[in-house]
Residue, then its C-alpha position, 0 to 999 in steps of 0.5 A: m462541362a461540355m454538352s452531353k452525347g445525348y444533346e449531340t445526337s439530337f443536334r446531329t439528327m436535326l442537321g440530317a433531317v434539314g439536309r434531306g428536306r426542302r431546298i433552302r435558298h441560302p447558299e451557305i449556312d452556319a451552325f451554332w452550338p450553345m456556349k457556357g462560361h467557365r464561371y457559369q453556375g446557372e444564374l442566367l442563359v441568354l437566347g438570341r435569334a441566330v448567329n449573324g456570321w459564325d465560323t462554321t460555314f457549309c452548304q445544305a448538301d453537306l447535311a445530307r452526308l453523314s461524314s459531313r454532318e460529323r465534321i459540322v458537329r465537331r466544328a460547331r462544338d469546338a467553336s463553343e467548347a474550349n479544349r483547355a481548362d483556362a480558356c473560357p469560350m465566352l471570353w470572345v465577347t471581351s476580346l472583341r471590345g473596341q476591334r476595328g475592321r471586324y465585329n466590335t462587341n462595344t458597339s453591340a446593343f445586344w452585348r451591352v444590354i446583357r452586361r448591364v442586366q447581368a450586373g443588375l442581377g448581381v451575378d457580376p456586379d462590378c462588370t469585371d473583364h471576365w463578366p461573360s464567363h458567368m453566363a451561358w449563351s445560345n440562339l433559338y435557331k441553330l442554323s442561320r444564314g452564312g456570312s450575315g443576316n437572319p435565317g430565312a423562313i424556309l430555313c427556320r421551318a426546316q429546323m422547327n419541323n425537325g426537332l429544334p424544340g427538342v434540342i432546345r429543351r435538352e439545352l435547358d435541361e443540361l444548362s439548368p438556368k434559374r433565368v432565361l433572357v430571350l432577346s428576340g421579340r414576340d414574333w420570333f419566340e411565340p412558336f418556341a413558347s408553344a412548342l416548349n409548353l410555356k404559358v407566357r403572359w404577353r404584354g407591351g413595352y420592351v419586355v414583351g412577355a414573361a413565364s415561369e417554370p419550376g425553378r426558372r423565370w423567363v423574360i422575353a424582350e425585343h431585340p435591344q438594337t435602336r432601343p433606349e438602353d436605360p429603360f430597356v434594361q430596367q424593364v428586364l430587371n423588373a420583369f425578373 
Protein backbone atom coordinates (compact mmCIF):
# COMPACT_ATOMS: atom_id res chain seq x y z
CA MET A 1 0.00 0.00 0.00
CA ALA A 2 1.35 3.41 -0.96
CA MET A 3 1.51 6.43 1.31
CA SER A 4 -1.66 8.52 1.18
CA LYS A 5 -2.45 11.71 -0.69
CA GLY A 6 -2.54 13.42 2.70
CA TYR A 7 1.05 12.38 3.36
CA GLU A 8 2.05 13.60 -0.09
CA THR A 9 0.45 16.98 0.59
CA SER A 10 2.33 17.36 3.88
CA PHE A 11 5.58 16.33 2.20
CA ARG A 12 5.10 18.76 -0.68
CA THR A 13 4.15 21.61 1.65
CA MET A 14 7.35 21.10 3.62
CA LEU A 15 9.40 21.15 0.40
CA GLY A 16 7.87 24.46 -0.64
CA ALA A 17 8.51 26.08 2.75
CA VAL A 18 12.14 24.95 2.72
CA GLY A 19 12.55 26.30 -0.81
CA ARG A 20 11.26 29.74 0.17
CA GLY A 21 13.37 29.95 3.31
CA ARG A 22 16.95 30.75 4.17
CA ARG A 23 19.56 29.82 1.59
CA ILE A 24 20.91 26.33 2.19
CA ARG A 25 24.62 25.92 1.64
CA HIS A 26 24.46 22.49 0.03
CA PRO A 27 24.55 22.98 -3.76
CA GLU A 28 22.63 19.72 -4.19
CA ILE A 29 19.93 18.10 -2.05
CA ASP A 30 18.39 14.61 -2.00
CA ALA A 31 14.79 13.87 -1.06
CA PHE A 32 13.72 10.64 0.64
CA TRP A 33 10.27 9.03 0.74
CA PRO A 34 9.51 6.25 3.30
CA MET A 35 9.93 2.70 2.06
CA LYS A 36 7.81 -0.29 3.07
CA GLY A 37 8.46 -3.95 2.31
CA HIS A 38 5.75 -6.03 0.67
CA ARG A 39 5.73 -8.47 3.64
CA TYR A 40 5.54 -5.68 6.21
CA GLN A 41 2.83 -6.28 8.80
CA GLY A 42 3.62 -3.50 11.24
CA GLU A 43 6.29 -5.35 13.23
CA LEU A 44 9.25 -3.00 12.79
CA LEU A 45 9.92 0.50 11.45
CA VAL A 46 13.56 1.64 11.39
CA LEU A 47 14.45 5.34 11.35
CA GLY A 48 17.92 6.50 10.35
CA ARG A 49 19.25 10.06 10.35
CA ALA A 50 19.13 10.83 6.61
CA VAL A 51 20.13 9.16 3.37
CA ASN A 52 23.81 9.32 2.55
CA GLY A 53 23.43 9.57 -1.21
CA TRP A 54 20.18 8.86 -3.07
CA ASP A 55 19.05 9.10 -6.69
CA THR A 56 16.80 12.16 -6.27
CA THR A 57 19.24 15.06 -6.55
CA PHE A 58 18.04 18.64 -7.07
CA CYS A 59 18.88 22.16 -5.88
CA GLN A 60 17.12 24.47 -3.42
CA ALA A 61 15.78 26.71 -6.19
CA ASP A 62 13.78 23.75 -7.51
CA LEU A 63 11.81 23.65 -4.25
CA ALA A 64 10.50 27.17 -4.81
CA ARG A 65 8.86 26.23 -8.13
CA LEU A 66 5.61 24.29 -8.02
CA SER A 67 6.29 22.29 -11.18
CA SER A 68 9.73 21.30 -9.89
CA ARG A 69 8.31 20.30 -6.49
CA GLU A 70 5.81 18.03 -8.23
CA ARG A 71 8.64 16.39 -10.14
CA ILE A 72 10.72 15.95 -6.96
CA VAL A 73 7.80 14.31 -5.14
CA ARG A 74 7.16 11.94 -8.05
CA ARG A 75 10.80 10.98 -8.27
CA ALA A 76 11.17 10.40 -4.52
CA ARG A 77 7.95 8.42 -4.40
CA ASP A 78 8.86 6.29 -7.42
CA ALA A 79 12.21 5.45 -5.83
CA SER A 80 10.46 4.02 -2.75
CA GLU A 81 7.19 2.57 -4.06
CA ALA A 82 7.54 -0.16 -6.66
CA ASN A 83 5.00 -0.05 -9.47
CA ARG A 84 4.79 -3.84 -9.89
CA ALA A 85 3.14 -6.09 -7.33
CA ASP A 86 6.10 -8.50 -7.41
CA ALA A 87 8.83 -5.88 -7.01
CA CYS A 88 9.48 -5.20 -3.33
CA PRO A 89 11.31 -1.87 -2.97
CA MET A 90 13.14 -2.95 0.20
CA LEU A 91 14.96 -5.73 -1.64
CA TRP A 92 17.50 -3.17 -2.86
CA VAL A 93 19.23 -4.00 0.45
CA THR A 94 19.87 -7.63 -0.51
CA SER A 95 20.52 -6.83 -4.17
CA LEU A 96 23.53 -4.72 -3.16
CA ARG A 97 25.18 -7.38 -0.99
CA GLY A 98 28.81 -7.90 -1.91
CA GLN A 99 28.81 -5.20 -4.60
CA ARG A 100 32.18 -3.91 -5.75
CA GLY A 101 32.74 -0.30 -6.74
CA ARG A 102 29.41 0.82 -5.28
CA TYR A 103 27.49 0.71 -2.00
CA ASN A 104 27.82 -2.74 -0.42
CA THR A 105 25.21 -3.48 2.26
CA ASN A 106 27.34 -6.34 3.62
CA THR A 107 29.85 -3.76 4.86
CA SER A 108 27.18 -1.53 6.41
CA ALA A 109 26.86 -1.87 10.19
CA PHE A 110 23.48 -0.16 9.87
CA TRP A 111 21.97 -2.95 7.76
CA ARG A 112 23.80 -5.79 9.50
CA VAL A 113 22.41 -4.69 12.88
CA ILE A 114 18.89 -4.26 11.51
CA ARG A 115 18.97 -7.77 10.07
CA ARG A 116 20.07 -9.27 13.38
CA VAL A 117 17.57 -7.25 15.42
CA GLN A 118 14.72 -8.27 13.16
CA ALA A 119 15.72 -11.94 13.41
CA GLY A 120 15.99 -11.63 17.20
CA LEU A 121 12.48 -10.21 17.35
CA GLY A 122 11.20 -13.23 15.43
CA VAL A 123 10.01 -11.20 12.45
CA ASP A 124 12.07 -13.33 10.04
CA PRO A 125 14.12 -15.58 12.35
CA ASP A 126 15.74 -17.50 9.48
CA CYS A 127 17.13 -14.31 7.89
CA THR A 128 15.95 -15.35 4.46
CA ASP A 129 16.94 -13.42 1.35
CA HIS A 130 13.69 -11.47 1.55
CA TRP A 131 14.25 -10.35 5.16
CA PRO A 132 14.08 -6.60 4.28
CA SER A 133 10.57 -7.13 2.88
CA HIS A 134 9.29 -7.59 6.45
CA MET A 135 10.21 -4.09 7.59
CA ALA A 136 9.58 -0.42 6.86
CA TRP A 137 12.41 2.11 6.65
CA SER A 138 12.49 5.87 6.83
CA ASN A 139 14.72 8.70 8.03
CA LEU A 140 14.31 11.53 10.49
CA TYR A 141 15.28 14.12 7.88
CA LYS A 142 13.64 13.81 4.47
CA LEU A 143 16.06 16.22 2.79
CA SER A 144 19.78 15.61 2.97
CA ARG A 145 23.04 16.67 1.40
CA GLY A 146 23.26 15.55 -2.24
CA GLY A 147 25.83 12.89 -2.97
CA SER A 148 26.97 11.95 0.54
CA GLY A 149 27.15 13.22 4.10
CA ASN A 150 24.56 14.18 6.68
CA PRO A 151 22.47 17.37 6.21
CA GLY A 152 23.95 20.50 7.76
CA ALA A 153 22.37 22.48 10.58
CA ILE A 154 20.61 24.98 8.28
CA LEU A 155 18.93 22.24 6.23
CA CYS A 156 17.92 20.38 9.40
CA ARG A 157 16.38 23.47 10.97
CA ALA A 158 14.61 24.38 7.74
CA GLN A 159 12.78 21.05 7.83
CA MET A 160 12.06 21.07 11.56
CA ASN A 161 10.63 24.58 11.37
CA ASN A 162 8.45 23.84 8.35
CA GLY A 163 6.37 20.82 9.18
CA LEU A 164 8.80 17.89 9.44
CA PRO A 165 7.41 16.60 12.78
CA GLY A 166 3.93 16.51 11.22
CA VAL A 167 5.29 14.55 8.25
CA ILE A 168 6.80 11.97 10.60
CA ARG A 169 3.62 11.72 12.65
CA ARG A 170 1.72 10.98 9.43
CA GLU A 171 4.24 8.24 8.63
CA LEU A 172 3.63 6.68 12.03
CA ASP A 173 -0.13 6.89 11.62
CA GLU A 174 -0.06 5.27 8.19
CA LEU A 175 2.64 2.65 8.76
CA SER A 176 1.29 1.88 12.26
CA PRO A 177 4.40 0.06 13.54
CA LYS A 178 4.38 -1.91 16.79
CA ARG A 179 8.09 -1.20 17.23
CA VAL A 180 10.21 1.75 16.13
CA LEU A 181 13.99 1.45 16.16
CA VAL A 182 15.81 4.78 15.82
CA LEU A 183 19.50 4.44 14.90
CA SER A 184 20.62 8.02 15.30
CA GLY A 185 21.92 8.76 18.78
CA ARG A 186 20.38 11.09 21.34
CA ASP A 187 21.58 14.39 19.83
CA TRP A 188 19.84 13.67 16.53
CA PHE A 189 16.61 12.35 18.00
CA GLU A 190 16.00 14.56 21.03
CA PRO A 191 14.38 17.43 19.05
CA PHE A 192 12.00 14.90 17.46
CA ALA A 193 11.12 13.37 20.82
CA SER A 194 10.00 16.79 22.01
CA ALA A 195 8.12 17.62 18.81
CA LEU A 196 6.32 14.24 18.85
CA ASN A 197 5.50 14.52 22.57
CA LEU A 198 7.38 11.33 23.35
CA LYS A 199 8.32 10.80 26.99
CA VAL A 200 11.71 9.22 26.44
CA ARG A 201 13.56 7.64 29.34
CA TRP A 202 17.14 8.52 28.48
CA ARG A 203 19.96 6.24 29.58
CA GLY A 204 23.57 5.35 28.92
CA GLY A 205 24.93 2.58 26.71
CA TYR A 206 24.35 1.75 23.06
CA VAL A 207 20.61 2.13 23.65
CA VAL A 208 20.30 5.76 24.70
CA GLY A 209 16.56 5.90 25.31
CA ALA A 210 13.20 4.16 25.18
CA ALA A 211 9.58 5.26 25.10
CA SER A 212 6.11 3.79 24.81
CA GLU A 213 2.90 4.92 23.13
CA PRO A 214 -0.38 2.98 22.99
CA GLY A 215 0.43 -0.12 20.96
CA ARG A 216 3.97 1.00 20.16
CA ARG A 217 7.47 0.65 21.65
CA TRP A 218 10.30 3.02 20.78
CA VAL A 219 14.00 2.18 21.15
CA ILE A 220 16.56 4.89 20.43
CA ALA A 221 20.12 3.72 19.91
CA GLU A 222 23.42 5.10 18.75
CA HIS A 223 24.33 4.71 15.11
CA PRO A 224 25.94 1.24 15.03
CA GLN A 225 28.97 2.21 12.95
CA THR A 226 32.22 1.23 14.79
CA ARG A 227 30.25 -0.25 17.73
CA PRO A 228 30.74 -3.93 18.68
CA GLU A 229 27.69 -5.56 17.15
CA ASP A 230 27.00 -8.43 19.56
CA PRO A 231 26.40 -6.25 22.65
CA PHE A 232 24.75 -3.57 20.52
CA VAL A 233 22.16 -5.97 19.14
CA GLN A 234 21.56 -7.55 22.54
CA GLN A 235 20.93 -4.18 24.19
CA VAL A 236 18.42 -3.27 21.48
CA LEU A 237 16.59 -6.59 21.85
CA ASN A 238 16.52 -6.25 25.63
CA ALA A 239 15.08 -2.73 25.32
CA PHE A 240 12.24 -4.00 23.12
